[in-house]
C-alpha positions in Angstrom: 260.4 22.4 -21.8 260.9 18.7 -21.8 260.6 18.9 -25.6 263.3 20.9 -25.9 265.4 19.3 -23.8 265.1 16.2 -25.1 265.8 17.2 -28.7 269.3 18.9 -27.4 270.2 15.6 -25.5 269.7 13.5 -28.7 271.7 16.1 -30.9 274.7 16.3 -28.1 274.5 12.3 -27.7 274.5 12.1 -31.4 277.7 14.8 -31.6 279.2 12.6 -29.1 278.9 9.1 -30.6 280.8 10.5 -34.1 283.8 12.3 -31.6 284.4 8.9 -30.0 284.1 6.9 -33.7 286.7 9.8 -34.7 288.8 9.2 -32.0 288.7 5.4 -32.0 288.9 5.6 -35.5 292.0 7.3 -35.5 293.5 4.9 -32.7 293.4 1.9 -35.3 295.7 3.7 -37.8 298.2 4.0 -35.1 297.3 -0.1 -34.3 296.8 -1.2 -37.8 298.8 -2.5 -40.9 298.4 -1.2 -44.5 296.3 -3.8 -45.3 293.0 -3.1 -43.3 290.5 -6.1 -42.3 287.6 -5.6 -40.2 285.7 -7.4 -38.7 282.7 -6.6 -36.6 281.3 -8.6 -34.1 279.1 -8.0 -31.2 281.1 -9.2 -27.8 279.1 -11.0 -25.3 280.4 -12.8 -22.0 280.4 -16.0 -24.1 283.0 -14.6 -27.2 284.9 -11.9 -24.7 287.3 -13.9 -24.2 288.2 -15.5 -27.7 287.4 -12.3 -29.9 289.4 -9.9 -27.6 291.9 -11.3 -25.4 292.7 -14.2 -27.7 293.1 -12.7 -30.8 295.7 -12.8 -32.5 295.5 -9.4 -34.4 295.0 -5.4 -32.9 291.2 -5.2 -31.5 289.6 -2.6 -31.2 286.3 -1.7 -29.0 283.9 0.4 -29.9 281.3 0.8 -27.4 277.3 2.0 -28.4 275.3 2.1 -25.6 272.3 -0.2 -25.4 269.9 3.0 -24.9 271.2 4.4 -28.4 270.7 1.6 -30.4 267.1 1.1 -29.0 266.1 5.0 -29.2 266.8 4.6 -33.0 269.8 7.6 -32.8 272.4 5.0 -34.5 272.3 1.5 -35.4 275.2 -0.9 -35.2 275.2 -0.9 -39.3 275.8 3.0 -39.4 278.5 2.6 -36.9 280.2 0.5 -38.9 280.2 1.7 -42.4 280.9 5.5 -40.6 283.9 3.9 -39.2 285.1 1.5 -42.7 284.6 5.2 -44.6 286.6 6.9 -42.6 289.8 4.4 -42.3 289.6 4.5 -46.1 289.7 8.0 -46.2 292.4 8.0 -43.3 294.4 5.3 -44.3 297.8 5.7 -46.1 299.5 2.9 -47.5 303.3 2.9 -46.2 
């Protein structure tokens, strides 16, 4: 019973992560200029002010829980790759 529950939770978590990434990427399309240059930065209390609050470019923050990363459900590299692919496919030049 617990194995099925764990598998179901893992499956649901993956689907939710993909849905969140899709929503974030869709939001990025509205905020970004025709030329997209993504910088992937891991935020922490020390760099939050400069990277997010004082940035001169539009900023999109993708939240990934530590538990998902620790359980090897998805890696930061996979999140970055999926987001970049989505943006390349769905971005239209004006």
